[in-house]
VOGU-3710 file (C-alpha; in Angstrom, 3 decimals, decimal comma):
1> xxxxxxxxxx> -98,713/-107,075/26,523  -99,908/-103,500/26,462  -99,090/-101,491/29,573  -102,336/-99,594/28,957  -104,193/-102,587/30,349  -102,013/-103,853/33,174  -98,584/-103,180/34,665  -96,088/-106,024/34,046  -95,465/-106,514/37,778  -99,194/-106,865/38,437
11> xxxxxxxxxx> -99,317/-109,844/36,079  -97,334/-111,812/38,658  -99,717/-110,938/41,471  -102,567/-112,617/43,240  -104,771/-113,085/40,160  -102,295/-115,440/38,459  -101,580/-117,412/41,642  -105,228/-117,740/42,667  -106,541/-118,624/39,242  -103,672/-120,972/38,411
21> xxxxxxxxxx> -104,080/-122,943/41,626  -107,739/-123,630/40,887  -107,401/-123,951/37,133  -104,736/-126,654/37,132  -106,047/-128,665/40,079  -107,508/-131,124/37,555  -104,024/-131,897/36,175  -102,747/-134,989/37,947  -99,022/-134,377/37,635  -97,066/-131,592/39,282
31> xxxxxxxxxx> -94,947/-131,033/36,165  -98,134/-130,418/34,132  -99,362/-127,905/36,697  -95,995/-126,162/36,584  -96,012/-126,065/32,774  -99,511/-124,651/32,797  -98,436/-121,764/35,006  -95,336/-121,197/32,871  -97,406/-121,075/29,695  -99,954/-118,586/31,064
41> xxxxxxxxxx> -97,114/-116,479/32,458  -95,414/-116,581/29,058  -98,575/-115,419/27,286  -98,820/-112,488/29,684  -95,138/-111,497/29,736  -93,751/-112,169/26,247  -93,651/-109,219/23,908  -94,766/-109,624/20,320  -95,921/-112,970/18,972  -96,701/-115,484/21,728
51> xxxxxxxxxx> -95,006/-118,455/20,089  -93,483/-121,197/22,218  -90,063/-120,189/20,911  -90,504/-116,592/22,045  -91,904/-117,624/25,412  -89,009/-120,041/25,922  -86,503/-117,306/25,067  -87,989/-115,227/27,884  -87,836/-118,081/30,422  -84,686/-119,856/29,255
61> xxxxxxxxxx> -83,731/-122,148/26,402  -84,512/-125,369/28,296  -88,197/-124,409/28,613  -89,136/-124,642/24,940  -89,204/-128,407/24,522  -91,215/-128,867/27,694  -93,791/-126,246/26,713  -94,071/-127,696/23,210  -94,751/-131,175/24,597  -97,219/-129,766/27,161
71> xxxxxxxxxx> -99,318/-128,124/24,439  -98,907/-130,420/21,435  -98,175/-133,924/22,711  -99,363/-134,197/26,302  -102,527/-136,028/27,300  -104,141/-133,541/29,656  -107,808/-132,777/29,009  -108,644/-129,120/28,402  -112,378/-129,481/29,167  -112,012/-129,657/33,004
81> xxxxxxxxxx> -109,632/-126,697/32,879  -112,200/-124,659/30,935  -114,934/-125,699/33,353  -112,775/-124,589/36,292  -112,165/-121,254/34,558  -115,892/-120,738/33,984  -116,690/-121,628/37,594  -113,974/-119,363/38,967  -115,157/-116,407/36,901  -118,832/-117,043/37,750
91> xxxxxxxxxx> -118,094/-116,928/41,469  -115,774/-113,930/41,328  -117,754/-111,889/38,777  -121,277/-113,351/38,357  -122,286/-113,122/34,691  -125,141/-110,902/33,612  -125,065/-112,340/30,094  -123,096/-114,617/27,791  -121,899/-113,762/24,314  -121,178/-116,279/21,554
101> xxxxxxxxxx> -118,598/-114,615/19,320  -116,941/-115,695/16,081  -113,136/-115,612/16,029  -111,279/-115,533/12,704  -107,590/-116,482/12,590  -105,938/-115,660/9,241  -103,405/-118,298/8,180  -100,859/-118,851/5,433  -101,038/-122,289/3,810  -103,464/-125,167/4,291
111> xxxxxxxxxx> -101,977/-127,265/7,087  -103,275/-125,569/10,269  -106,195/-127,608/11,567  -109,541/-126,397/10,208  -108,098/-123,744/7,914  -110,170/-123,053/4,808  -110,877/-120,337/2,281  -114,118/-118,417/2,630  -115,548/-115,017/1,733  -115,596/-112,534/4,597
121> xxxxxxxxxx> -118,452/-110,052/4,417  -116,739/-107,791/6,968  -113,456/-107,730/5,046  -115,091/-107,767/1,609  -112,658/-110,379/0,338  -111,765/-114,057/0,439  -109,678/-115,120/3,445  -107,630/-118,182/4,277  -108,383/-118,689/7,952  -109,449/-120,804/10,890
131> xxxxxxxxxx> -112,794/-119,937/12,445  -113,998/-120,713/15,942  -116,874/-119,817/18,259  -115,969/-118,494/21,679  -118,370/-118,394/24,642  -117,822/-115,384/26,905  -119,140/-114,392/30,304  -120,032/-110,706/30,725  -120,155/-109,269/34,241  -120,331/-105,731/35,619
141> xxxxxxxxxx> -116,581/-105,219/35,632  -115,088/-107,793/33,247  -115,698/-109,906/30,197  -113,774/-113,135/29,589  -113,934/-116,160/27,260  -114,005/-119,603/28,841  -114,792/-122,040/26,031  -114,036/-122,422/22,321  -115,244/-124,642/19,517  -113,181/-124,889/16,355
151> xxxxxxxxxx> -115,253/-124,976/13,187  -114,129/-127,823/10,933  -115,270/-127,623/7,285  -116,361/-130,736/5,397  -113,089/-130,776/3,471  -111,230/-131,490/6,702  -113,620/-134,081/8,043  -113,812/-136,055/4,788  -110,066/-136,046/4,105  -108,717/-139,001/6,057
161> xxxxxxxxxx> -105,082/-137,984/5,674  -105,577/-134,404/6,914  -107,825/-135,641/9,688  -105,234/-138,144/10,898  -102,363/-135,677/10,651  -104,265/-133,180/12,811  -105,462/-135,923/15,221  -109,107/-134,872/14,936  -111,159/-137,174/17,220  -113,434/-139,635/15,467
171> xxxxxxxxxx> -116,504/-138,324/17,312  -116,143/-134,871/15,716  -118,604/-134,851/12,817  -119,913/-132,441/10,177  -121,733/-129,308/11,314  -122,621/-125,896/10,011  -121,227/-122,792/11,644  -124,681/-122,272/13,139  -124,531/-125,789/14,620  -121,121/-124,883/15,998
181> xxxxxxxxxx> -122,661/-122,002/17,961  -125,282/-124,204/19,616  -122,821/-127,012/20,332  -120,376/-124,570/21,918  -123,151/-123,302/24,217  -124,436/-126,797/24,973  -120,981/-128,095/25,883  -120,290/-125,209/28,240  -123,313/-123,254/29,466  -125,681/-126,213/29,702
191> xxxxxxxxxx> -123,242/-129,024/30,519  -121,562/-127,040/33,296  -124,886/-125,802/34,703  -123,875/-122,153/34,590  -126,416/-119,485/35,658  -129,235/-119,165/33,118  -128,500/-115,641/31,907  -129,286/-114,320/28,396  -127,099/-115,415/25,481  -126,234/-112,843/22,800
201> xxxxxxxxxx> -125,330/-114,136/19,324  -124,190/-111,906/16,467  -122,879/-114,387/13,903  -124,178/-114,069/10,366  -124,191/-117,798/9,597  -126,246/-118,615/12,730  -129,937/-118,917/11,782  -131,823/-116,726/14,292  -134,856/-118,995/14,677  -132,842/-122,209/15,097
211> xxxxxxxxxx> -130,475/-120,502/17,506  -133,186/-118,997/19,722  -135,042/-122,321/19,810  -131,874/-124,269/20,570  -130,839/-121,994/23,418  -134,362/-121,982/24,819  -134,298/-125,794/24,881  -131,131/-125,542/27,011  -132,893/-123,159/29,409  -131,210/-119,943/28,244
221> xxxxxxxxxx> -133,067/-116,871/26,939  -131,473/-115,387/23,844  -131,171/-112,480/21,473  -129,797/-113,270/18,005  -128,841/-110,714/15,372  -130,896/-110,870/12,171  -128,667/-110,211/9,168  -130,909/-111,105/6,231  -134,469/-111,344/4,980  -135,781/-113,625/7,717
231> xxxxxxxxxx> -139,456/-114,556/7,006  -141,806/-114,087/9,971  -145,479/-113,595/10,752  -146,545/-110,457/12,603  -148,386/-111,247/15,834  -148,783/-107,819/17,402  -151,938/-105,768/18,059  -149,983/-102,609/17,260  -149,655/-103,788/13,642  -153,166/-104,934/12,812
241> xxxxxxxxxx> -153,637/-105,923/9,214  -150,080/-107,174/8,727  -150,445/-110,683/10,124  -152,097/-112,367/7,163  -148,929/-112,945/5,144  -145,287/-113,753/5,652  -143,086/-110,679/5,755  -139,322/-110,378/5,881  -137,722/-108,809/8,941  -136,892/-105,561/7,060
251> xxxxxxxxxx> -140,484/-105,369/5,794  -141,805/-105,745/9,332  -139,537/-102,975/10,557  -140,707/-100,775/7,685  -144,339/-101,440/8,644  -143,450/-100,577/12,269  -141,742/-97,269/11,469  -144,343/-95,328/13,464  -143,583/-97,451/16,553  -139,955/-96,387/16,919
261> xxxxxxxxxx> -139,346/-94,472/20,138  -136,192/-92,854/21,583  -134,495/-94,821/24,362  -131,163/-94,375/26,138  -128,423/-96,974/25,790  -124,781/-97,352/26,766  -122,148/-97,664/24,049  -118,698/-99,005/24,864  -115,765/-97,637/22,893  -112,549/-98,503/24,750
271> xxxxxxxxxx> -111,359/-99,972/28,043  -109,651/-96,659/28,757  -112,861/-94,650/28,333  -116,170/-94,891/30,211  -119,261/-96,077/28,364  -121,157/-93,279/26,631  -124,909/-92,839/27,089  -126,574/-92,233/23,739  -130,117/-92,179/22,418  -131,337/-94,756/19,918
281> xxxxxxxxxx> -134,666/-95,238/18,167  -136,133/-98,632/19,042  -139,230/-100,630/18,094  -140,283/-104,128/19,195  -142,846/-106,167/17,242  -144,379/-109,441/18,366  -143,788/-112,160/15,746  -144,176/-115,865/15,192  -142,141/-118,312/13,174  -143,778/-119,761/10,033
291> xxxxxxxxxx> -145,212/-123,196/10,719  -145,043/-122,862/14,514  -148,831/-122,485/14,812  -150,689/-120,366/17,358  -149,197/-122,395/20,214  -145,656/-121,436/19,239  -143,752/-119,483/21,852  -143,963/-115,732/21,172  -140,889/-113,923/19,967  -140,053/-110,282/19,374
301> xxxxxxxxxx> -138,314/-108,653/16,451  -136,479/-105,561/17,685  -135,112/-102,826/15,445  -132,456/-100,434/16,733  -131,275/-97,311/14,972  -129,200/-94,240/15,668  -131,253/-91,075/15,649  -131,389/-89,375/12,283  -130,959/-92,536/10,166  -133,679/-94,170/8,127
311> xxxxxxxxxx> -134,268/-97,881/8,563  -132,927/-100,032/11,414  -129,157/-100,398/11,709  -129,690/-103,554/13,786  -132,429/-106,181/13,977  -132,622/-108,818/16,721  -134,876/-111,824/17,295  -135,407/-112,472/20,988  -137,519/-114,250/23,569  -136,424/-111,894/26,365
321> xxxxxxxxxx> -139,062/-110,014/28,371  -139,207/-106,245/27,832  -137,554/-106,838/24,454  -136,693/-103,246/23,518  -134,971/-102,465/26,811  -133,323/-105,904/26,953  -131,838/-105,609/23,474  -130,370/-102,201/24,301  -128,933/-103,499/27,569  -127,421/-106,736/26,315
331> xxxxxxxxxx> -126,330/-105,292/22,991  -123,656/-103,436/24,943  -122,425/-106,798/26,258  -121,587/-107,809/22,688  -119,761/-104,522/22,098  -117,745/-104,976/25,296  -116,711/-108,450/24,152  -115,592/-107,092/20,766  -113,574/-104,420/22,544  -111,896/-106,841/24,952
341> xxxxxxxxxx> -111,160/-109,339/22,209  -109,142/-106,661/20,400  -107,570/-105,053/23,464  -106,908/-108,112/25,650  -107,501/-111,523/24,054  -105,452/-110,810/20,946  -102,728/-109,226/23,087  -102,268/-112,439/25,096  -101,864/-114,420/21,878  -105,165/-116,211/21,348
351> xxxxxxxxxx> -104,450/-116,327/17,590  -100,720/-117,082/17,840  -100,765/-120,887/17,926  -98,681/-122,179/15,007  -99,047/-125,941/15,480  -101,184/-128,184/13,327  -102,907/-130,429/15,870  -106,524/-130,238/17,015  -105,627/-130,863/20,671  -102,773/-128,341/20,577
361> xxxxxxxxxx> -105,111/-125,655/19,266  -107,620/-126,331/22,051  -104,978/-126,371/24,786  -103,496/-123,105/23,559  -106,858/-121,305/23,378  -107,750/-122,622/26,839  -104,588/-121,179/28,375  -104,916/-117,946/26,391  -108,406/-117,598/27,897  -106,859/-118,053/31,343
371> xxxxxxxxxx> -104,275/-115,366/30,512  -107,105/-113,038/29,447  -108,828/-113,652/32,795  -105,636/-112,883/34,738  -105,147/-109,670/32,761  -108,652/-108,290/33,269  -108,866/-109,377/36,908  -105,503/-107,773/37,687  -106,567/-104,584/35,936  -109,921/-104,538/37,731
381> xxxxxxxx> -108,451/-105,026/41,224  -106,940/-101,513/41,614  -110,185/-99,975/40,319  -112,182/-101,977/42,883  -109,878/-100,795/45,692  -110,248/-97,175/44,569  -114,039/-97,505/44,415  -114,160/-98,910/47,958
//
């Protein structure tokens, strides 16, 4: 992996030993615990693509078959390992927020589990890819993923042959990508009783209202990016005369143009550079969801814009207190996750699994998340010693 993040010798230090000991305690057999450590070490040490073949070449030719069986054919459950990872990170670096992030894995062919063709707005073209939702913890010094949910299109779930070949469990049923976000959070944040910090969601297919309501029902405050013409009712004394009719989110922000005020926010660019303090124009408007009635829990629509631009560059729906300040603060958490996904998670091979099985994909992403944690913890340790 890149030496800009961590020295190769540091990878073998205390972070790998400490995390591995706790992470694999749920594996009953000593050979499984050994393979787990070998796999994480391989993800951290192998140059280029983190395939089992390349990792085995680094360790020795006899390792490949064992690693392949450990990931693709073994019976160990990845859920307790993920829970141990989340608990370890929460104790070592208490989260200030969580981020639900979409991961896209381009693929050639149609046999990798969950792969489908869809139009990517970001890329402006059709892609053949797997998609998954990752749940990340964001602390002062590090960000790290600890749980993943693979999105499975209807074509996979209805095709008995493809489903059997990929060994997709019978309890996995149809869901939208927005459902996938809430299920990923429910199966990790809520089920593992992690600290109730805000959840940031910037996924276009996730309906903001449904997502905020779903996270609130789990006990987690939320801020969800608004990408389209979301209909809302204004419920704000600062915008009298606008509450009689439904308005779209952009229309509300247009009506609130006189409410925008300059506020400072941090913007993260790279791990190698400190966050930059910049000024943004921000406005928060109290809103309600159509049909919720006067007893519906109040929400805020927040618009954020760089100074000098017309119209909000970002819109967020949130139930957080002090919505303008909260959106600026936790918006940087999402940017830090995007940065670390590119600079760390991809470098330890999160997207390099080439097998076809559902369980193999989940085991690989679990161990790649562990490798990410080792990398960022090892990199953070020298900085912590210098600061002290």
